[in-house]
C-alpha positions in Angstrom: -24.5 39.7 -29.5 -24.1 40.3 -33.2 -26.8 39.0 -35.4 -25.5 36.9 -38.4 -26.8 36.5 -41.9 -29.4 33.7 -41.5 -31.8 32.3 -44.1 -34.7 29.8 -42.9 -38.1 29.0 -44.5 -40.0 31.9 -42.3 -37.0 34.4 -41.8 -34.1 35.8 -43.7 -31.7 38.5 -42.2 -29.1 40.2 -44.0 -27.1 42.8 -42.2 -29.5 44.9 -40.1 -32.5 44.0 -42.1 -35.0 41.0 -41.6 -37.9 40.0 -43.7 -40.2 37.2 -42.2 -43.4 35.4 -43.0 -46.5 35.2 -40.9 -49.9 33.7 -41.6 -52.2 35.9 -39.7 -55.6 34.4 -41.3 -55.8 36.4 -44.6 -57.3 35.2 -47.6 -58.0 36.3 -51.0 -60.7 38.7 -49.9 -59.8 39.7 -46.5 -59.9 37.3 -43.6 -59.6 33.5 -44.7 -62.9 31.8 -45.1 -62.6 28.1 -44.6 -66.2 27.7 -46.0 -65.1 29.1 -49.3 -63.6 26.5 -51.5 -61.9 29.1 -53.7 -60.4 31.0 -50.9 -56.6 30.4 -50.0 -54.7 31.2 -46.8 -52.0 33.7 -47.6 -48.8 34.7 -46.1 -47.9 38.3 -44.9 -44.3 39.3 -44.8 -42.9 41.8 -42.3 -39.7 43.9 -42.7 -37.8 45.0 -39.6 -34.4 46.5 -38.9 -32.1 45.7 -36.0 -31.6 49.0 -34.2 -29.2 47.6 -31.4 -25.7 48.8 -31.1 -23.1 46.4 -32.5 -22.6 43.7 -30.0 -25.9 44.1 -28.1 -28.9 41.8 -28.3 -30.8 42.5 -31.4 -33.8 44.9 -31.3 -36.1 44.5 -34.2 -38.1 47.4 -35.2 -40.8 47.2 -37.8 -40.3 49.6 -40.4 -43.3 51.8 -41.5 -45.2 50.4 -44.3 -43.1 47.3 -44.2 -45.8 44.7 -44.0 -47.8 43.3 -46.8 -50.3 40.6 -47.4 -49.0 38.5 -50.5 -50.4 36.0 -53.0 -48.2 33.3 -51.6 -50.1 30.5 -50.0 -49.3 29.3 -46.3 -49.3 25.6 -47.8 -46.1 26.2 -49.9 -43.1 24.2 -49.2 -40.3 25.3 -46.8 -38.1 25.5 -49.8 -40.5 27.7 -51.7 -41.0 30.1 -48.5 -37.3 30.5 -48.2 -36.7 31.3 -51.9 -39.6 33.7 -51.9 -38.1 35.5 -48.8 -34.7 35.6 -50.5 -36.2 37.3 -53.3 -38.1 39.9 -51.4 -34.7 40.5 -49.5 -33.0 40.8 -52.8 -35.3 43.6 -54.0 -35.4 45.6 -50.7 -32.0 45.2 -49.0 -30.1 47.8 -51.3 -32.8 50.3 -50.7 -31.6 50.8 -47.0 -28.9 53.1 -46.1 -27.3 52.6 -42.8 -25.4 55.6 -41.4 -23.6 56.4 -38.0 -26.3 57.7 -35.7 -26.3 61.4 -35.2 -26.4 62.5 -31.5 -30.0 61.8 -30.3 -30.7 59.2 -32.8 -31.2 55.6 -31.8 -28.5 53.2 -32.3 -28.7 51.6 -35.8 -30.3 54.6 -37.3 -31.5 53.8 -40.9 -32.6 55.6 -43.8 -33.7 54.8 -47.4 -37.0 54.2 -48.9 -37.9 50.4 -49.9 -41.6 51.5 -49.8 -42.2 50.8 -53.5 -40.3 47.7 -53.7 -42.0 46.3 -50.6 -45.4 47.3 -52.2 -44.4 45.5 -55.6 -43.4 42.4 -53.7 -46.9 42.1 -52.3 -48.0 40.6 -55.5 -45.3 37.8 -55.1 -46.7 34.3 -55.9 -45.1 30.9 -56.2 -44.8 31.2 -60.1 -42.2 34.2 -59.7 -39.9 31.4 -58.3 -39.7 29.9 -61.8 -40.3 33.0 -64.2 -38.9 35.8 -62.1 -40.7 38.9 -61.4 -43.2 39.8 -64.4 -42.2 42.7 -66.4 -45.5 44.3 -65.9 -44.5 44.4 -62.2 -41.0 45.6 -62.9 -42.4 48.4 -65.0 -44.1 49.7 -61.7 -40.8 49.6 -60.1 -39.4 51.7 -62.9 -42.1 54.1 -62.9 -41.2 55.2 -59.3 -37.6 55.7 -59.4 
């Protein structure tokens, strides 16, 4: 079964790459504190790759250092969540380089280093959907290239 590109409020798939939201009880200072009126429940994104052979059922494998808590609140609209995932995917997709597996490698072997872009996207907040990625954040990306 081949995976088709897909975009929903909580999951975006492009090629062999998937980015998804999960709310796991994180807040501004660690665990979300419902008794703190200034705390906000935040979303975490996870990045994974499909390592299954073409035509097989997808096998999603989390990439190392591919999960970050963000500044994106859980109570945002589905449209905002989807737009944010598209923005994250747009920043990291081209950093993956897929190749034919060498003998002994698992199917769907991937290489590339999206680490810095993923870390940068941990700062994503709803305002970025209107203003774009702030220049100060863009500079972090340029400094790492």
